[in-house]
C-alpha positions in Angstrom: -28.7 -0.4 -4.0 -29.1 0.5 0.0 -29.7 3.5 1.7 -28.5 7.0 0.0 -25.7 5.5 -1.9 -25.3 4.2 -5.5 -22.8 2.3 -7.4 -22.9 1.6 -10.6 -20.9 -1.2 -12.9 -21.3 -3.5 -15.4 -22.7 -0.7 -17.4 -25.6 -2.0 -19.6 -27.1 -0.1 -22.9 -31.0 1.1 -23.3 -34.4 -0.9 -22.6 -36.7 1.9 -23.9 -39.4 -0.1 -23.3 -39.2 0.0 -19.6 -39.9 3.0 -17.1 -36.8 4.4 -16.5 -37.2 3.8 -12.8 -37.6 0.1 -13.2 -34.4 -0.6 -15.2 -31.7 -2.1 -13.8 -29.3 -0.5 -12.0 -26.3 -1.3 -14.8 -29.2 -0.4 -17.5 -28.9 3.1 -19.3 -31.7 5.5 -19.9 -29.3 6.4 -22.6 -26.5 5.3 -24.2 -24.5 7.0 -27.4 -21.8 5.7 -28.8 -20.7 3.5 -26.4 -19.3 0.1 -26.6 -20.4 -2.2 -23.7 -19.4 -5.3 -24.5 -16.7 -5.5 -21.8 -19.0 -4.1 -18.8 -16.8 -0.8 -19.2 -18.3 2.7 -20.7 -15.7 3.2 -24.1 -16.4 5.2 -27.4 -16.0 3.4 -30.5 -13.1 4.5 -32.5 -13.6 6.9 -35.7 -13.2 6.2 -38.9 -10.3 5.9 -41.7 -10.2 6.4 -45.2 -9.7 3.5 -47.0 -10.4 4.2 -50.8 -11.9 7.3 -52.5 -13.8 6.8 -55.4 -14.1 10.2 -56.5 -17.6 9.9 -57.3 -20.1 11.1 -55.0 -22.7 8.8 -56.7 -21.4 5.6 -55.1 -22.9 3.9 -52.4 -21.7 0.1 -52.9 -18.2 -1.1 -52.7 -16.3 -4.6 -52.8 -12.8 -4.9 -51.8 -11.5 -7.7 -54.2 -8.0 -9.5 -53.4 -5.7 -8.7 -56.1 -2.0 -8.9 -56.9 -2.3 -6.9 -59.5 -3.4 -3.6 -58.3 -1.7 -1.2 -56.2 -1.6 -2.5 -52.2 -3.3 -5.8 -53.7 -7.1 -4.5 -53.6 -8.9 -4.1 -56.2 -11.9 -1.7 -55.6 -15.1 -1.9 -57.2 -17.8 0.9 -56.8 -22.0 1.4 -57.5 -24.0 3.8 -56.9 -27.2 1.5 -56.6 -26.7 -0.2 -52.8 -28.9 -3.0 -53.4 -26.4 -4.3 -55.6 -24.6 -7.3 -55.0 -21.3 -8.2 -56.0 -20.1 -12.2 -55.4 -16.8 -14.0 -55.9 -18.1 -17.0 -57.8 -18.8 -20.6 -56.2 -15.5 -22.7 -57.9 -12.8 -23.2 -55.5 -9.3 -22.1 -57.3 -10.8 -20.5 -60.7 -8.7 -19.9 -63.1 -10.9 -16.5 -64.5 -11.4 -15.4 -61.0 -15.2 -14.4 -62.1 -17.2 -12.1 -60.1 -21.2 -12.1 -60.5 -23.4 -9.0 -60.0 -27.1 -9.2 -59.1 -29.3 -5.9 -58.1 -29.1 -4.0 -61.7 -31.5 -5.5 -63.6 -30.3 -8.4 -65.9 -27.9 -10.7 -63.7 -23.8 -10.2 -64.6 -20.2 -11.2 -64.2 -17.2 -10.1 -65.2 -13.4 -11.7 -64.6 -10.8 -10.1 -62.2 -8.4 -9.2 -65.4 -11.5 -7.4 -67.1 -12.5 -5.2 -64.1 -9.0 -4.3 -63.1 -9.0 -3.2 -66.9 -12.1 -1.6 -66.7 -14.2 -3.5 -69.6 -17.9 -3.9 -68.7 -19.6 -6.5 -67.1 -20.9 -9.7 -69.8 -24.2 -11.3 -69.5 -24.8 -14.1 -67.1 -25.5 -17.3 -69.0 -25.5 -18.9 -72.5 -28.6 -19.2 -75.1 -29.6 -21.8 -76.6 -29.1 -22.4 -80.5 -31.4 -19.9 -82.5 -31.0 -22.4 -85.7 -31.8 -26.2 -85.3 -29.6 -27.0 -88.2 -30.2 -29.8 -90.7 -28.7 -33.2 -90.7 -27.8 -35.5 -93.8 -26.5 -38.9 -93.6 -24.3 -40.2 -97.0 -22.0 -43.2 -97.5 -21.2 -46.4 -96.0 -21.8 -49.8 -95.7 -22.8 -51.0 -92.2 -26.6 -51.2 -91.0 -29.2 -48.3 -91.1 -29.9 -46.9 -87.9 -31.7 -43.8 -86.7 -29.6 -40.4 -85.1 -30.5 -37.4 -83.4 -28.3 -34.5 -83.2 -27.8 -31.6 -81.0 -25.0 -28.9 -80.5 -24.9 -26.6 -78.1 -23.3 -22.5 -77.3 -19.8 -22.8 -75.2 -18.4 -19.6 -74.0 -14.2 -18.2 -73.6 -14.8 -19.5 -70.2 -16.1 -23.1 -71.2 -19.6 -22.4 -69.9 -22.3 -24.4 -72.2 -25.9 -23.3 -72.7 -28.8 -25.6 -73.4 -29.2 -27.7 -76.5 -30.2 -26.7 -80.1 -33.8 -28.5 -81.3 -32.8 -32.1 -81.9 -32.6 -32.5 -85.9 -32.7 -36.4 -87.3 -32.2 -38.8 -90.1 -31.6 -42.3 -91.4 -28.0 -43.6 -92.6 -25.4 -46.3 -92.4 -23.8 -46.4 -89.1 -19.9 -46.6 -91.0 -21.6 -43.6 -93.4 -20.6 -39.8 -93.2 -23.0 -37.5 -91.1 -23.3 -33.6 -91.6 -24.7 -31.4 -89.5 -25.3 -28.1 -91.3 -26.8 -25.2 -90.9 -25.5 -24.1 -87.3 -25.3 -20.7 -85.7 -22.2 -18.9 -86.8 -23.1 -15.9 -85.0 -25.0 -15.0 -81.6 -27.3 -11.6 -81.5 -25.0 -10.4 -78.7 -21.5 -11.2 -79.1 -20.4 -8.1 -77.0 -22.7 -9.3 -73.9 -21.9 -12.7 -74.7 -18.4 -14.2 -74.8 -19.8 -17.3 -77.2 -16.5 -18.8 -78.7 -17.8 -22.6 -79.8 -20.0 -25.2 -80.2 -20.2 -28.4 -78.9 -21.8 -31.4 -81.0 -24.0 -34.0 -79.3 -25.9 -37.1 -81.3 -27.4 -40.8 -79.9 -26.0 -43.8 -79.8 -28.0 -46.9 -81.5 -28.1 -49.2 -78.0 -28.6 -46.5 -76.2 -31.9 -44.2 -75.4 -32.5 -41.4 -77.6 -32.3 -39.3 -74.2 -28.9 -39.7 -74.0 -26.6 -37.5 -76.5 -23.1 -38.3 -76.5 -20.0 -35.5 -77.2 -19.0 -36.2 -80.8 -16.7 -32.7 -81.1 -15.9 -29.1 -80.5 -16.2 -26.7 -83.4 -15.4 -22.9 -83.5 -18.4 -20.9 -83.6 -18.1 -19.2 -86.8 -18.1 -22.9 -88.4 -21.8 -24.0 -89.5 -21.7 -27.2 -90.6 -19.5 -30.0 -89.3 -19.1 -33.9 -91.0 -19.1 -36.6 -88.4 -17.6 -39.8 -89.6 -16.4 -41.4 -85.8 -17.5 -44.4 -84.8 -20.3 -45.1 -82.4 -17.9 -47.2 -80.6 -15.9 -44.3 -79.6 -18.4 -41.6 -79.0 -20.0 -44.1 -76.7 -17.1 -43.5 -74.4 -17.7 -39.8 -74.3 -19.2 -37.5 -71.9 -23.5 -37.0 -72.0 -24.7 -33.5 -72.7 -25.4 -32.7 -69.2 -26.9 -29.0 -70.1 -30.1 -30.2 -71.4 -32.0 -27.7 -68.5 -29.3 -24.9 -68.2 -31.4 -22.1 -69.3 -30.3 -18.2 -69.0 -31.2 -16.5 -66.1 -34.3 -14.7 -65.8 -33.7 -10.7 -67.2 -35.7 -9.6 -64.1 -33.9 -10.9 -61.0 -33.9 -8.4 -58.0 -31.2 -9.8 -55.9 -29.6 -12.6 -54.8 -27.4 -15.0 -51.7 -24.6 -17.7 -52.1 -25.9 -20.8 -50.3 -23.4 -22.9 -48.7 -22.9 -25.9 -51.4 -22.3 -23.7 -54.4 -25.5 -22.4 -55.6 -27.4 -19.1 -56.0 -30.3 -18.4 -54.9 -31.9 -15.1 -56.7 -35.5 -13.5 -56.4 -37.6 -11.2 -58.9 -41.2 -10.5 -57.9 -43.0 -13.5 -55.6 -40.3 -16.2 -57.6 -37.5 -18.1 -56.3 -34.7 -19.0 -59.0 -31.7 -21.5 -58.4 -28.0 -21.9 -60.5 -27.0 -25.1 -60.8 -24.5 -26.4 -58.1 -20.7 -24.8 -59.0 -22.8 -23.3 -62.4 -23.8 -19.8 -62.0 -24.6 -20.0 -65.4 -27.1 -22.5 -65.5 -30.8 -21.6 -64.4 -32.9 -24.6 -64.7 -36.9 -23.8 -64.4 -37.6 -26.6 -62.8 -35.6 -25.8 -59.6 -38.2 -22.1 -59.6 -40.4 -21.8 -56.1 -42.3 -19.6 -55.4 -44.3 -17.2 -52.1 -47.6 -15.9 -51.4 -46.2 -12.4 -51.4 -43.6 -10.1 -53.0 -39.9 -11.0 -51.7 -38.0 -7.7 -50.0 -34.9 -9.7 -49.4 -33.0 -13.2 -48.3 -29.7 -14.1 -45.6 -28.2 -17.6 -45.3 -27.7 -18.9 -41.9 -26.3 -22.8 -42.1 -28.2 -24.6 -45.1 -31.4 -22.0 -45.0 -32.3 -18.9 -46.3 -34.1 -16.6 -44.7 -36.5 -14.7 -47.2 -38.1 -12.0 -46.0 -41.4 -11.4 -47.9 -44.2 -8.0 -47.9 -45.9 -10.9 -45.9 -45.0 -13.9 -43.8 -41.5 -14.6 -44.2 -40.4 -18.0 -45.5 -37.6 -20.5 -44.9 -35.6 -21.8 -48.0 -33.6 -25.1 -46.5 -31.4 -27.8 -48.8 -28.2 -28.6 -49.7 -28.7 -28.6 -53.3 -30.9 -26.9 -55.5 -32.8 -30.0 -56.7 -33.7 -30.9 -52.8 -34.6 -26.9 -51.7 -37.9 -27.1 -50.4 -39.9 -23.7 -49.0 -41.7 -23.2 -45.8 -43.9 -20.3 -44.9 -44.2 -19.3 -41.1 -46.7 -18.5 -39.6 -45.8 -15.4 -38.3 -47.1 -11.9 -40.7 -43.9 -10.0 -40.0 -43.3 -7.5 -43.4 -39.8 -6.7 -44.5 -40.0 -2.8 -44.6 -36.4 -2.3 -46.2 -34.3 -4.7 -48.2 -31.6 -2.8 -46.8 -31.9 -3.9 -43.2 -31.8 -7.7 -43.7 -28.3 -8.8 -42.6 -27.3 -12.4 -41.8 -25.4 -13.0 -38.4 -24.1 -16.4 -37.0 -27.0 -17.4 -35.1 -29.9 -16.0 -38.3 -31.0 -13.3 -40.0 -32.3 -9.9 -38.7 -34.6 -7.8 -40.5 -37.0 -4.9 -39.7 -40.1 -6.0 -39.5 -42.9 -3.1 -38.2 -42.9 -4.8 -35.1 -39.1 -4.0 -34.3 -36.5 -6.2 -35.4 -37.6 -9.7 -36.6 -35.4 -13.0 -36.1 -35.3 -16.2 -38.4 -33.5 -18.8 -37.2 -33.3 -22.7 -36.5 -36.2 -22.3 -34.1 -38.2 -20.2 -36.3 -39.1 -16.6 -36.7 -39.0 -14.3 -33.1 -38.6 -10.9 -32.6 -35.3 -10.2 -31.5 -36.1 -6.4 -29.8 -40.1 -7.3 -28.1 -37.8 -7.2 -24.5 -36.2 -3.7 -25.6 -38.7 -1.5 -27.2 -42.2 -1.4 -28.3 -43.5 -1.2 -31.3 -45.1 2.2 -31.3 -41.5 3.7 -30.4 -39.7 1.4 -32.6 -42.2 2.9 -35.6 -42.0 6.2 -34.2 -38.5 6.8 -33.0 -36.0 4.8 -35.6 -37.8 4.9 -39.0 -37.3 0.9 -39.4 -39.0 1.7 -43.3 -35.1 3.5 -44.4 -32.8 1.3 -41.7 -29.5 0.1 -43.7 -27.0 -2.5 -41.7 -24.7 -4.8 -41.5 -23.3 -7.2 -38.8 -20.0 -5.6 -37.3 -18.8 -8.5 -35.0 -21.6 -10.3 -33.5 -23.7 -7.3 -33.6 -26.6 -5.6 -35.9 -25.2 -2.1 -36.4 -27.8 0.0 -38.7 -28.5 3.7 -39.5 -32.3 4.9 -40.2 -30.7 8.9 -41.1 -27.2 9.9 -42.2 -26.4 10.9 -38.3 -28.3 8.6 -36.5 -28.0 4.9 -35.7 -28.5 2.1 -33.7 -26.3 -1.4 -32.6 -28.1 -4.3 -30.8 -26.8 -7.8 -30.2 -29.3 -10.1 -29.3 -27.1 -12.8 -28.0 -25.3 -10.2 -25.9 -28.1 -9.0 -23.2 -24.8 -6.7 -21.8 -24.8 -4.2 -25.3 -28.8 -4.5 -25.7 -29.5 -1.5 -27.1 -27.3 1.6 -27.9 -27.9 4.7 -30.1 -25.3 6.8 -32.7 -25.5 10.3 -32.9 -22.0 11.2 -33.7 -21.3 10.7 -37.4 -22.5 12.5 -40.0 -23.7 11.8 -43.8 -23.5 8.1 -44.1 -25.1 6.7 -47.1 -24.3 3.1 -46.5 -22.8 0.5 -44.0 -21.6 -3.0 -45.6 -19.6 -5.8 -43.9 -16.6 -7.2 -45.9 -17.5 -10.8 -45.9 -13.9 -11.7 -47.0 -12.2 -9.4 -44.4 -15.2 -9.3 -41.5 -14.3 -5.3 -41.5 -17.6 -3.1 -41.2 -17.1 -0.3 -44.3 -19.3 3.2 -44.3 -19.5 4.7 -47.2 -20.0 8.9 -47.6 -19.8 10.9 -50.8 -18.2 8.2 -52.8 -15.6 7.4 -49.8 -15.3 4.3 -48.3 -14.3 4.1 -44.2 -12.8 1.6 -42.1 -15.3 1.5 -39.3 -14.1 1.6 -35.6 -10.5 1.8 -36.2 -8.2 0.6 -33.9 -5.4 3.1 -34.9 -7.7 6.0 -34.7 -9.2 8.1 -31.2 -12.2 7.3 -29.5 -15.7 8.9 -30.4 -17.5 10.8 -27.7 -19.9 8.6 -25.6 -22.5 9.7 -23.7 -24.1 7.4 -21.3 -27.2 8.4 -18.6 -28.3 5.8 -15.7 -31.9 4.7 -14.8 -33.6 7.1 -12.7 -33.1 6.0 -8.8 -35.8 6.5 -6.5 -34.8 6.4 -2.8 -36.9 6.0 0.1 -36.8 9.6 1.5 -35.2 12.8 0.0 -31.5 13.2 0.2 -28.3 14.9 -0.9 -25.7 12.8 -2.7 -22.6 15.1 -1.7 -19.6 13.0 -2.7 -19.0 11.1 -5.9 -15.9 9.3 -7.8 -15.6 8.1 -11.4 -13.2 5.6 -12.2 -11.5 5.7 -15.2 -8.8 4.9 -17.1 -5.6 6.3 -16.7 -4.3 9.8 -19.0 -1.2 7.6 -19.7 -3.5 4.9 -21.4 -5.4 7.7 -23.9 -2.0 9.4 -24.5 -1.8 8.7 -28.2 -5.2 9.1 -28.7 -4.5 12.9 -27.6 -1.3 13.5 -29.7 -3.9 12.7 -32.7 -6.5 14.8 -31.8 -4.0 17.5 -31.3 -2.3 16.8 -34.9 -5.7 16.8 -36.7 -6.3 19.8 -35.3 -3.1 21.5 -36.0 -3.9 20.4 -39.7 -7.4 21.6 -40.2 -6.1 25.2 -38.0 -3.1 25.4 -41.2 -5.4 24.5 -43.9 -7.8 27.6 -42.0 -5.6 29.9 -42.4 -4.9 29.4 -45.8 -8.8 29.2 -46.4 -9.5 32.6 -48.4 -12.5 34.1 -47.2 -15.7 34.6 -49.2 -16.4 38.1 -50.0 -19.5 38.8 -48.0 -20.4 36.4 -44.6 -24.3 35.7 -45.4 -25.3 34.1 -42.3 -27.7 36.5 -39.9 -26.8 37.9 -36.9 -26.8 35.5 -33.8 -26.8 32.6 -35.9 -23.0 30.9 -37.6 -22.0 31.1 -41.2 -19.4 28.1 -42.2 -16.4 27.9 -44.2 -16.4 25.8 -47.0 -13.5 23.3 -46.3 -11.4 21.0 -48.9 -11.3 17.0 -47.8 -10.4 16.0 -45.2 -11.3 19.2 -43.2 -14.4 19.0 -44.3 -15.2 16.3 -42.1 -14.2 18.0 -38.9 -16.9 20.1 -37.1 -15.7 23.9 -37.3 -16.2 26.7 -34.2 -19.0 28.2 -33.4 -17.3 31.8 -32.6 -18.9 34.8 -31.6 -18.0 38.5 -33.7 -14.2 38.9 -32.9 -13.8 35.2 -32.0 -11.3 33.1 -33.4 -11.7 30.7 -36.2 -9.2 28.0 -35.6 -9.2 25.2 -32.8 -8.2 25.9 -29.6 -5.9 23.2 -28.9 -6.0 23.6 -24.9 -9.2 23.4 -25.0 -9.4 20.4 -27.6 -6.8 18.2 -25.1 -9.4 19.4 -21.9 -12.3 17.9 -23.4 -10.6 14.7 -25.0 -9.0 13.8 -21.8 -11.7 14.6 -19.6 -15.1 13.4 -18.6 -18.0 15.3 -18.3 -20.0 13.7 -15.2 -23.7 15.5 -15.2 -26.3 14.5 -12.5 -30.0 14.8 -12.6 -32.1 15.7 -9.8 -35.9 15.2 -10.9 -35.1 16.2 -14.6 -32.7 18.9 -13.6 -29.3 19.2 -13.9 -27.9 20.2 -10.3 -23.6 19.6 -11.5 -22.1 19.1 -14.7 -18.2 19.5 -14.6 -15.1 17.8 -16.4 -13.7 15.2 -13.7 -9.8 14.2 -14.6 -9.2 11.5 -12.9 -10.6 9.0 -10.1 -10.3 11.1 -6.9 -13.6 11.7 -5.1 -15.3 15.4 -6.1 -17.6 17.4 -4.2 -21.8 17.8 -5.3 -23.7 20.7 -4.7 -25.1 20.7 -0.9 -28.1 22.7 0.5 -30.6 20.2 -0.7 -32.8 17.1 -0.8 -34.9 15.1 -3.5 -36.1 11.5 -3.7 -35.4 11.4 -7.3 -31.5 11.2 -8.9 -29.6 10.6 -11.8 -26.1 10.3 -13.2 -24.7 11.0 -16.8 -20.9 10.2 -18.0 -19.5 11.7 -21.7 -16.4 11.7 -22.6 -13.7 9.7 -24.8 -11.8 7.8 -21.5 -12.9 4.5 -20.8 -15.4 4.2 -17.4 -14.9 1.3 -15.2 -17.6 2.2 -11.9 -19.7 5.0 -11.2 -20.2 5.7 -7.4 -22.1 8.4 -5.2 -23.0 8.6 -1.9 -24.0 11.4 0.6 -20.6 11.9 2.2 -17.4 10.8 1.7 -17.7 8.3 4.0 -20.1 7.0 2.9 -18.1 6.1 -0.7 -16.4 3.2 1.1 -19.7 1.5 2.1 -20.8 1.4 -1.5 
């Protein structure tokens, strides 16, 4: 900027940490509801409803691909925002199993059962209670000592830990009867156990190797084995010796890239076997010094957020995963603030947004916002966040939020204040779409088919070398023809609202005090449309002509030494005059509306505009 002229383009976001006067010419003192990645000011698109659970308590939702459901999707909802539902890691799983964490004991279900409304099963297969008894009889060959065990098997082929081994000595070609086995399980409704697998040792091999003998129904409590050792020795060896059930107090989980779960409870980290979500060997467990808040995955690592120092869990398999404590004390303030992104994991700490990446632990916002501003203005302990494109997008109250993109300085930091009553935001990992959940309804964020939401962008404070009068301005914006469809949508929604409002019967007595406002309850979806603030005798209906003007024009506001001296609607990119008769050296400029802004040019005279 030179002289008494200003041209603002290549618009950027906010940097609250810096003084308004020291911001770059394209940076914002205030940027609300604005998309800035292109360098232009654009409004986000409004939401569109995807699914209504008809249950206002729902705070988490998943859309599962399902050819058997209307529209090809099955919606599953939960009342706790901490619950996560993962598709099974096994490719082409014949049962389409889904695994649920964050609601007490880990559970799972099949797509068919979910579609039918059937309850979840407990995750894991129990070890047998009874060891059984072994007796050898008959035969003419040499004596040998054998050990037998058996395992429980679910209807989905999942196998648990073996029973305590039992032993006897008898003839190799005799009949060995294993009796007294479990014929039922303690919780048949929660654990669908249908069969037992029987294993035994074979002479000439170590006693720690148990070979498969036979599979029998759960209800059968004995089995007579007369199969020759030469045949048994060619069978599979017992693999489930350490396949324990998952701990019942698991608080959350993530899926690692190579097909195993990483879960946590308290300070402990647990792992499932690769591609066997029901099996959780205790030997894989690791521990942190601090309580675990949550985790996110990037690359071959998981960033473990704790109430103290963060940790990295890195490995290609559960048995070789290592845990590394970082030296930075960056405790997590909100489990719902943890968001995995392509370049790492972001979460809310006391110092701002902390980034865990291949480079270690760094602050993603240290150059944007101070610790005091972060803690006092953005309530990070209540932050719920998700990934949208490459942005970190979060809300800390029902209608106030932020968006940050550490990898794109242009967007830096923007705020949201145009959305109402947000309960939860989450990313659909199968589509990349962002969902907003409010009162049991799932909405698609930034739907391209919807009208743009009104933005506001206010410039830095421009200090001129000497007082001047900025007398002319041009706001270059998208042509009106480009937003005709948006205007038609606005008018259609307003007409539908007016029709419904006319049909709504008034309450017998309006109890609003003189000078205040009274809002008549409206049925969905019209409860989402802001109602008029009207004077006595005014109309309760939306004024279509005013709506057209408000949605097609851009309001341009000029501040001089902090006071508004001009605020008018601008409908095109023609030059317009600003107030005269005064001079000052402190100026700011603001645009608000729905039309895309390309640039703002301000000068003392109309001729000066051409020189900028």
